[in-house]
N, C-alpha and C positions, 0 to 999 in steps of 0.2 A: 112401053113394053113391060110385060112383068116377067121377072126371071122365072125360069122353069128349074124346079129342083131336080137333083140327080143323085138319089141317096148312094148307089153304088160308087159312081164315080167319086163322090164326095168323101166315102169312107176311104175309097183307096187313095185318094190323094192325101188325106189327112195322114194316113198311115205312113204313106211314102215320107211325108214331110216331117212326122217325129222320128222316122228311122235316118232320115238325112240331118236332123238336129242331133241325133246320137253319133252319128258319123262325125259331125262337124266338132262335138265335144272332145271326141277322141283325137282329131287333128288339133285343135285348139289346146289341149291339157294334156294328153297322155302320150302321144305319138313320140317314140325317140326319133332322133335324126336320121338314123339307119335300122331299118329293119333286117332280120336275117335274110330274108329273099332280096333285098336291096344289094347285100354285101355278095350273095351268092351269084347273083346275075351279073354284078360288075366285076366280080373277082378282086375286088378292092379289100385289103386290111384296113379296118376301120382305124386301128392305131397308128397307121401310117399318115393318117390324114390330120391336118392341123385343127386344133380347137375351134379356130375361126370358120373352119368350112362346115363343121358341125354345127356352131351358132347359126350361120347362115342358112342351113337346111331346116333348122327349127323355125327360123322366122318364114321361110318359104311355105312350109307346111301348115303353119299358124294362119299365114294368108290364104291359103287353101281352104282351111277350116271355117274362115270368115264367109267365103263365098258359098262353101256347103251350107252354112248356117242361113246365110241370105236366102238360098234357095229353098230351104225347108220352111221358113218363115212364108215364103211366097206359096209354096205347095199347100202349108196349111190354110192360108187365107182362101186360096181358090177352093180348097175341099170344104172349108166350113161355109163359104158362100153356096156352093153347090148343095151341100145339105140344108141350109136354112132360107136360101133365097135373098138374103141380106147384104146388099152390096156393099156394106160398111167394111165387111170383112175382106173383100178385094182391096179397098183402099188402105186399110190397116196392115194387112199381109205384104202388100206391095211397099209400104213405107219402112216397114221394121226390115224387109230384106234387103232393101238398096242401103239403108243406113248401114246396117252389119257389114254388108259386102264392101262397100266402099270406105266405110270407117277404119276396118280391119286392114285394107289394102293401103289406105293413107298411112295409118300407124307404122306398118312395116317399112313402109318407105321412107318415113321419118328417122326410124332406127337405122336404116342403110344408108342414109344420107344421099337418098336418090339425085341423079343429076335431072330426073323428070318430074320432082317433086310439084312444081308449078303446075304440070298438067294433071297430075294426080289429085292434088289439091282442087282444082278447077272442077275435075270430075265429082269430087266429093261434095264441093259446094253446090253443084248442079243437083246431086242426090239429096242434100239434105233440104235445099229449096223445094224439091219435088216432093219429098216426103212430108214436110211441114204442109205444103198444098194438099197433099192426098188427106192427112189427118184433119186439117179444117173442113175440108169438102166432105170428110165421112159422117161428119155430123149434121149434114143437112137431110 
């Protein structure tokens, strides 16, 4: 079966992927633990919260950033595939996406000392094996 190119869908998916990567960067690097709208919605005084709570929220939002980055990579990979018809982009976008998402998830849970670290590490190992297989097979 020869892949059919679809320029419009490809362009839109690449654009959405790039936007997702921008949002991910905000969550990973720039987002404070609480935004003004968070405080307005909850009615909480940020200064009344312990610093450990702010630290935990930063970890949570950076974890979200990893998953958003993973989605962005996947969207870019699918979009470029639709633009070029080259299956390799599906493999590479998928592998980058799962390693980013599960890698950041694992890192966050190591920092937190999670009781479920074994399960998250197993999911990351599966993601890493899958990504390796995808990269190897993308060269065929």
